[in-house]
FIDREN-415877 format. One record per residue (C-alpha): residue in three letters; z, y, x. Coordinates in steps of 0.05 Angstrom, whole numbers. Layout:
! FIDREN-415877
+-----+--------+--------+--------+
:  aa :      w :      v :      u :
+-----+--------+--------+--------+
: ALA :      Z :      Y :      X :
...
+-----+--------+--------+--------+
***
This chain:
! FIDREN-415877
+-----+--------+--------+--------+
:  aa :      w :      v :      u :
+-----+--------+--------+--------+
: MET :    534 :   -618 :    600 :
: ASN :    508 :   -546 :    592 :
: THR :    454 :   -527 :    545 :
: THR :    413 :   -462 :    552 :
: THR :    375 :   -431 :    493 :
: ILE :    310 :   -393 :    508 :
: LYS :    302 :   -332 :    463 :
: THR :    227 :   -337 :    444 :
: SER :    221 :   -270 :    398 :
: PRO :    255 :   -213 :    401 :
: VAL :    261 :   -216 :    322 :
: ASN :    318 :   -251 :    291 :
: MET :    280 :   -308 :    266 :
: GLU :    333 :   -337 :    221 :
: SER :    341 :   -269 :    182 :
: ARG :    265 :   -262 :    167 :
: LYS :    266 :   -340 :    152 :
: LYS :    323 :   -326 :     95 :
: LEU :    283 :   -268 :     67 :
: GLY :    239 :   -314 :     18 :
: ILE :    180 :   -271 :     11 :
: LYS :    135 :   -301 :    -38 :
: ALA :     66 :   -274 :    -74 :
: GLY :     90 :   -227 :   -135 :
: ASP :    147 :   -194 :    -88 :
: THR :    129 :   -120 :    -77 :
: VAL :    157 :   -106 :     -4 :
: ARG :    165 :    -42 :     33 :
: VAL :    147 :    -56 :    108 :
: THR :    172 :    -11 :    159 :
: GLN :    132 :    -11 :    216 :
: ARG :    137 :     14 :    289 :
: ILE :     75 :     53 :    308 :
: VAL :     67 :     75 :    388 :
: GLU :     31 :    133 :    401 :
: ARG :      9 :    146 :    467 :
: ASP :    -15 :    210 :    502 :
: MET :    -56 :    192 :    561 :
: LYS :    -84 :    263 :    563 :
: ASP :    -31 :    278 :    631 :
: LYS :    -23 :    224 :    683 :
: GLU :     43 :    212 :    656 :
: LYS :     43 :    158 :    606 :
: LYS :     78 :    189 :    549 :
: GLU :     98 :    143 :    485 :
: LYS :    122 :    162 :    419 :
: VAL :    155 :    113 :    371 :
: ARG :    150 :    128 :    303 :
: LEU :    165 :     93 :    239 :
: GLN :    116 :     81 :    185 :
: ALA :    138 :     41 :    117 :
: PHE :     81 :     13 :     77 :
: GLU :     97 :    -12 :      6 :
: GLY :     60 :    -55 :    -41 :
: LEU :     52 :   -123 :    -75 :
: VAL :     47 :   -183 :    -40 :
: LEU :    -15 :   -227 :    -56 :
: ALA :     -3 :   -283 :    -11 :
: CYS :     44 :   -318 :     44 :
: LYS :      4 :   -363 :     94 :
: HIS :     29 :   -420 :    141 :
: GLY :    105 :   -418 :    111 :
: SER :    161 :   -400 :    160 :
: GLU :    128 :   -426 :    222 :
: ALA :    114 :   -386 :    283 :
: GLY :     46 :   -362 :    256 :
: GLY :     69 :   -342 :    181 :
: THR :     34 :   -283 :    161 :
: PHE :     31 :   -248 :     89 :
: THR :    -18 :   -202 :     61 :
: VAL :      6 :   -151 :     23 :
: ARG :    -36 :    -95 :    -25 :
: LYS :    -26 :    -21 :    -46 :
: ILE :    -68 :     36 :    -73 :
: ALA :    -72 :     89 :    -32 :
: SER :   -109 :    157 :    -56 :
: GLY :   -147 :    114 :   -107 :
: VAL :   -168 :     57 :    -54 :
: GLY :   -135 :     -8 :    -52 :
: VAL :   -110 :    -15 :     23 :
: GLU :    -89 :    -87 :     45 :
: LYS :    -52 :   -108 :    108 :
: ILE :    -38 :   -177 :    142 :
: PHE :     26 :   -173 :    172 :
: PRO :     56 :   -233 :    220 :
: LEU :    125 :   -251 :    190 :
: TYR :    160 :   -247 :    263 :
: SER :    121 :   -194 :    299 :
: PRO :    163 :   -150 :    343 :
: MET :    130 :    -88 :    307 :
: ILE :    161 :    -90 :    247 :
: ASP :    226 :    -60 :    248 :
: LYS :    247 :    -77 :    168 :
: ILE :    222 :   -120 :    112 :
: GLU :    260 :   -101 :     40 :
: ILE :    244 :   -137 :    -18 :
: VAL :    239 :    -76 :    -70 :
: ARG :    227 :   -121 :   -130 :
: THR :    209 :   -195 :   -154 :
: ALA :    160 :   -221 :   -204 :
: GLN :    151 :   -286 :   -230 :
: VAL :     75 :   -305 :   -220 :
: ARG :     43 :   -371 :   -232 :
: ARG :     -3 :   -375 :   -175 :
: SER :     12 :   -380 :    -99 :
: LYS :    -48 :   -331 :    -84 :
: LEU :    -60 :   -274 :   -125 :
: TYR :   -128 :   -253 :    -97 :
: TYR :   -158 :   -241 :   -168 :
: ILE :   -112 :   -173 :   -168 :
: ARG :   -171 :   -143 :   -126 :
: ASP :   -227 :   -157 :   -183 :
: LYS :   -178 :   -133 :   -236 :
: ALA :   -159 :    -69 :   -200 :
: ALA :   -231 :    -58 :   -189 :
: LYS :   -249 :    -67 :   -264 :
: GLU :   -196 :    -19 :   -282 :
: VAL :   -226 :     29 :   -243 :
: LYS :   -294 :     28 :   -265 :
: LYS :   -261 :     23 :   -341 :
: HIS :   -229 :     85 :   -321 :
: MET :   -291 :    119 :   -285 :
: LYS :   -336 :     98 :   -351 :
: HIS :   -281 :    134 :   -401 :
: SER :   -282 :    201 :   -355 :
: ARG :   -349 :    203 :   -357 :
: LYS :   -359 :    196 :   -425 :
: ALA :   -300 :    253 :   -436 :
: ASN :   -340 :    293 :   -390 :
: ASN :   -402 :    289 :   -432 :
: VAL :   -370 :    296 :   -489 :
: VAL :   -341 :    368 :   -468 :
: GLU :   -410 :    388 :   -436 :
: ALA :   -442 :    376 :   -507 :
: VAL :   -398 :    422 :   -549 :
: GLU :   -423 :    493 :   -539 :
: PRO :   -362 :    538 :   -548 :
: GLU :   -368 :    584 :   -617 :
: GLU :   -380 :    647 :   -599 :
: ALA :   -320 :    708 :   -623 :
: PRO :   -345 :    762 :   -659 :
: GLU :   -347 :    823 :   -606 :
: GLU :   -291 :    880 :   -633 :
: VAL :   -319 :    946 :   -628 :
: VAL :   -266 :   1000 :   -607 :
: GLU :   -289 :   1070 :   -625 :
: LYS :   -274 :   1126 :   -589 :
: THR :   -250 :   1193 :   -619 :
: GLU :   -258 :   1262 :   -591 :
: GLU :   -198 :   1310 :   -592 :
+-----+--------+--------+--------+
***
């Protein structure tokens, strides 16, 4: 009896299942980005790799075919979140940089915590600016230089 295996995805699903990504992990996801140039009649495609490193907030649908995980990072002072399909062929590689022990399966409260920190930091920086502006610099005595004629 001959058995045939049908490959449903170009991704090695077994290796992605064994990763064991969970909330609280810091991961680096290397994503393939296809850039297309439509100016000429010829369609030119350039593929580049872009890394997205951040904290895993949630993993949904486990290790089944539609499984996803949400990654959050701070870029230029702004929080950026991306939802990655676990078995996407556009993901080149997933590295677990650091693991953390957390007590929640979904870390959505991190969004509010980060926003509060930013507001607190802004409040302190405003107070510091006001104090600096209120204090006037002391005037230094001017030195008088006399010229002597020879």
